[in-house]
C-alpha positions as CSV (number, residue, x, y, z in Angstrom):
1,M,0.0,0.0,0.0
2,A,1.3,3.5,-0.9
3,T,2.3,5.8,1.9
4,I,0.0,8.8,2.4
5,D,1.4,12.2,3.2
6,T,-0.7,13.1,6.2
7,T,-0.2,16.8,5.6
8,E,-1.7,16.4,2.1
9,A,-4.5,14.2,3.4
10,Q,-5.5,16.8,6.0
11,H,-5.7,19.5,3.4
12,Q,-7.0,17.7,0.3
13,S,-9.8,15.4,1.6
14,L,-12.5,18.0,0.9
15,A,-11.2,18.6,-2.6
16,L,-11.4,14.8,-3.3
17,V,-14.9,14.6,-1.8
18,D,-15.9,17.5,-4.0
19,H,-14.3,15.9,-7.1
20,L,-16.2,12.6,-6.4
21,S,-19.4,14.6,-6.0
22,R,-19.0,16.3,-9.3
23,M,-18.2,13.0,-11.0
24,G,-21.3,11.4,-9.5
25,R,-23.6,14.3,-10.3
26,R,-22.4,14.4,-13.9
27,R,-22.9,10.7,-14.5
28,S,-26.2,10.8,-12.6
29,E,-27.5,13.5,-14.9
30,E,-26.4,11.4,-17.9
31,V,-28.2,8.2,-16.8
32,L,-31.3,10.1,-15.7
33,A,-31.7,12.0,-19.0
34,P,-32.9,9.0,-21.1
35,L,-35.6,8.5,-18.5
36,G,-36.7,12.1,-18.9
37,L,-35.7,12.9,-15.4
38,R,-33.7,15.7,-13.8
39,P,-32.6,15.6,-10.2
40,R,-35.5,17.7,-8.9
41,L,-38.0,15.5,-10.7
42,L,-36.3,12.4,-9.2
43,V,-36.4,14.0,-5.7
44,T,-40.2,14.7,-6.1
45,L,-41.0,11.1,-7.2
46,T,-38.9,9.8,-4.3
47,L,-40.7,12.0,-1.7
48,L,-44.1,10.8,-3.0
49,R,-43.1,7.2,-2.9
50,D,-41.5,7.4,0.5
51,H,-44.1,9.6,2.2
52,G,-47.3,9.0,0.1
53,A,-49.7,11.4,-1.5
54,A,-49.2,15.0,-0.4
55,T,-50.8,18.4,-1.0
56,Q,-49.0,20.7,-3.4
57,Q,-48.3,23.1,-0.5
58,S,-46.7,20.4,1.7
59,L,-44.7,19.0,-1.3
60,A,-43.4,22.5,-2.0
61,A,-42.3,22.9,1.6
62,S,-40.6,19.4,1.5
63,L,-38.7,20.4,-1.6
64,S,-37.9,23.9,-0.4
65,I,-39.2,25.5,-3.5
66,D,-41.7,28.2,-4.2
67,P,-45.2,26.8,-4.9
68,T,-45.3,28.5,-8.3
69,N,-42.2,26.6,-9.3
70,L,-43.7,23.4,-8.1
71,V,-46.6,23.8,-10.5
72,G,-44.2,23.7,-13.4
73,L,-42.4,20.7,-12.0
74,L,-45.7,18.8,-11.5
75,N,-46.9,19.8,-15.0
76,V,-43.8,17.9,-16.4
77,L,-44.3,14.9,-14.2
78,E,-48.1,14.8,-14.9
79,E,-47.6,15.1,-18.7
80,E,-45.2,12.1,-18.5
81,G,-47.7,10.1,-16.5
82,H,-45.5,9.9,-13.4
83,V,-47.9,11.7,-11.0
84,V,-51.6,12.3,-10.6
85,R,-53.1,15.5,-9.3
86,R,-56.6,15.6,-8.0
87,R,-58.7,18.0,-6.0
88,D,-58.8,17.5,-2.3
89,P,-62.4,16.3,-1.5
90,D,-62.2,18.2,1.9
91,D,-61.0,21.4,0.4
92,R,-61.6,21.9,-3.4
93,R,-58.9,24.7,-3.4
94,R,-56.2,22.2,-2.7
95,H,-54.6,19.6,-4.9
96,I,-53.4,16.2,-3.8
97,V,-50.4,14.8,-5.7
98,E,-49.7,11.1,-5.8
99,L,-47.2,8.8,-7.5
100,S,-48.7,6.9,-10.4
101,P,-47.8,3.3,-11.3
102,G,-45.8,4.7,-14.2
103,G,-44.0,7.1,-11.9
104,A,-43.1,4.2,-9.5
105,A,-41.7,2.2,-12.5
106,V,-39.6,5.1,-13.8
107,L,-38.3,5.8,-10.3
108,Q,-37.3,2.1,-9.9
109,R,-35.4,2.3,-13.2
110,A,-33.7,5.5,-12.2
111,E,-32.6,4.1,-8.8
112,C,-31.1,1.1,-10.6
113,A,-29.3,3.4,-13.0
114,L,-28.0,5.5,-10.1
115,A,-26.8,2.3,-8.3
116,G,-24.7,1.7,-11.4
117,V,-23.3,5.2,-11.2
118,Q,-22.3,4.6,-7.6
119,D,-20.6,1.4,-8.7
120,E,-18.7,3.4,-11.3
121,V,-17.7,6.2,-9.0
122,F,-16.6,3.8,-6.2
123,G,-15.4,1.0,-8.5
124,A,-11.9,1.1,-7.2
125,L,-13.1,0.3,-3.7
126,A,-13.9,-3.2,-2.3
127,E,-17.3,-3.7,-0.7
128,D,-15.8,-3.5,2.8
129,E,-14.0,-0.2,1.9
130,R,-17.3,1.2,0.6
131,L,-18.9,0.4,3.9
132,Q,-16.0,1.9,5.8
133,L,-16.2,5.1,3.6
134,Y,-19.9,5.3,4.3
135,A,-19.4,5.0,8.0
136,L,-16.6,7.6,8.0
137,L,-18.8,10.1,6.0
138,L,-21.7,9.4,8.3
139,R,-19.5,10.1,11.3
140,A,-18.1,13.3,9.6
141,T,-21.7,14.6,9.2
142,G,-22.6,13.9,12.8
143,G,-24.7,10.9,11.8
144,H,-27.0,13.1,9.7
145,V,-28.0,11.5,6.3
146,P,-29.2,14.5,4.3
147,T,-32.5,14.5,2.4
148,C,-32.2,14.8,-1.4
149,S,-33.1,18.5,-1.2
150,E,-30.4,19.1,1.4
151,A,-27.8,17.1,-0.5
152,A,-28.5,19.2,-3.7
153,P,-29.5,22.7,-2.6
154,D,-28.2,24.2,-5.9
155,L,-31.0,22.3,-7.7
156,Q,-33.7,24.1,-5.8
157,G,-35.0,25.8,-9.0
158,D,-34.3,22.8,-11.3
159,C,-37.7,21.7,-12.7
């Protein structure tokens, strides 16, 4: 095993994490494009799958985006058949958004494609090293695993 210069390691770890992040984001966007998804669309589908149907207002809050931007995002997802919007029977002014079967299917394909990206980015690491890296990163973040919107705040307006 190569000797690591500890001075360099102390000062360059963040740069390496940033580089891996950029590699992962670039490849992620490439594999999502053929599915007609962008990161913010993927996050929306994931939220709906993981938390169930939601009002547009609560979905906008979860995504940390302006409700008017959410409408455009939902228009795209609805046109593709990934979500269904319906009036709330208790309050006709509100819309309920839910994941459609087609949306669940495209989300599953996207997650498989993204797993492949993770394998590419971390391909030089053995499985036990990947687990160790995850544990170290988790410890470095104080045990906080960020939500998709926290992990990609620069995508706030991406719809």
